[in-house]
N, C-alpha and C positions, 0 to 999 in steps of 0.2 A: 234453455238454449232454443233459439229460433232457427229454423231452416227456411230460407226464402229463395224465390226464383220464379221465373215465368212458368206458365202451364207447360207440361211436357218436359221439364228440365231434369226430372229424376228425383224430386223431393219425396214423393210418396214411396218410390222404390227404395230410397235410402232408409226411410222410416221402417219399411217392411223388412229390410235386411237387419237393421238394428234390433227389430222385434222378433227375429227368428222365424218370420213368415216366409221370406224369400232367402235363397242361398246366394252368396256372392259368387261371381264368376272368377274373381281373383281375390287374394288376400285372406285374412283371418278376422274373426270377431272374438273379442275377449269380453267376458262378463265377470266382474269381481276378480280379475286376474286369471281367469280360467278360459282357455281356448275352447269355444263351444262350436266351432266351425264344423267339425266332423261328428257331432253327436247324432244319435239315432233320432228318428221322429218322435219316439216315445219320450226320450229325455228332453227334447226341445218343447214338447207339449207341456211337460211338467214345469219347465222354466217359464213358459208363457203364462201358465196358470198361476204360479206362485211369485214370480219375480218381476213380471212386466204387465202393466195395465195399458189397455188400448182404448183410445177414444177415436172411433172412426168418423170420417166426414159424413157418412150417411147414417150414422148412429147404430144401425143393425140391431135395434131392439126387436125382440120377438113379439109379433103383433098379438098372439094369443095369450101372452102373459101380462099380468098387471105390472105396474111400475115396480112395486116391491119384489115381485117374482123375478123380474129381469135383473135386479140387483142381487137377489138371493142365488141365482143360478151358478155363478162361479164359486160361491161359498159351498154349495151342495157338491159341485164337482171336486172341490178340495176336501170334501168329507168333514166339514166343520159341523160340530154338533148343533142341533136345532136351536137350542136356547141361545148359544153364542151367535148363531146366524141372525136370529131375530133382533138381538141387541145391536149387532153391527149394521144391519139394514136400517133400523130405526135411527141410529146415529148418522148414517150417511144421508138418509132422507132429510134429516134436520139440517145437516151441513149444507146441502144444496137448496134448502128452503122449500122442500116439496112434501113435507110430512102429510099435509092434507090432501095430496094427490096420489097417495100410495096405492089406492085401489082402482086407479084409472088405467085403462089400456092405452098403448101408444097413440092410437087414432083419436083418443079423447084429450090428448095433450098438445100444447102448442109446440112449435119447433124448438123454442128455447127451453121448454120443460123437458122435451125428449133429450136435448143435448145434456141437460143437467142430470137426467136419469142415466144417460150413457157415461157421464163422468163418475157418478156414484158407483155404477157397475164396475168401471175400470179400477176403482179404488177398493173394491170389496175385499180383496185378499192382501191388502197392505203391500202393494208392490214397491220394489226399490226404484223402479223406473216407470215413468208414465209417458207414453207416446201418444201424441194428439195430432191428428191430421185435420187441419183447418177447424179447430174447435170453436171458432167464433165466426165462421164463414156464412152461416145461414141465420144469424140472429141479430137482434137490434143492439145498438151501442150500450144501453143500460145493462142488458143481460150479459153482453160481452165483458163489460167491466166487472160484473159480479163473478164471472168465471175466472177472470184474471186474478181477482182477489183471492179466490179459492186456491188457485195455483201458487200464488205468492205465499199464502199461509202454509201450504204443504212444504214448500221449499224451506221456509223459515223454521217451522215447528218440527219437521221430520227429516230435514235434509234430503228430501226426495229429489231425484233427478227427473227433470221434465224436459222433453224434447218435443217441440211443436212445429208443425209446418204451417206457414201462413203466407198470404199474399199481402197482408195489411202491415205496412211499416209502423203504424201506431202500436200494433201489438208487439212486433219484434223489438221496437225501441225500449220496451219495458223488460226485456230479458237481459240476463247477465252476459250472454254471448250470442252472436249472430253468425250464421254460415250462409253464404250465398252460393247457390248452384246454378250453373248455366251449361246447357248442353251436356248434362251428365257429369260435369266436373265442378269441384269446389273451386270457386274463384277468389 
């Protein structure tokens, strides 16, 4: 699903509410049929770690960690055993086409490569939902198409729910559903 709208319309805020980062001022949020609106921060942290993958517009890769370490971090937080973590990181690096760049730091990677590392990190714990804030906003069309293919494969193979925010109608036209937000309201 794509969420579209002009800058400042509330797209990223909606994504943050869906992802349990922000709390809604009204209404409730249900995840897998469970009302999660009143959960403690500890419970929400666990949901974010295990059920929701985030791809942020600015990537938020940790500059002092190599590419593989950035992907490994959420697996370590989830206490996945080392051997399983390594296999998962290797598989994700291969999926995003960056196995040969695993030992590079973010400042040694292009914008498109950083974006693909951010995608791999978001997928590390096999989330049910992937939230992507402008996942193709800072990259060239070829890399953008590669990312969209990864997303389509995730939906087809794993029935993953993907919600992405975009300004690009060419991106949103490729999704199963489009929501347009104007002035904080779904139009």
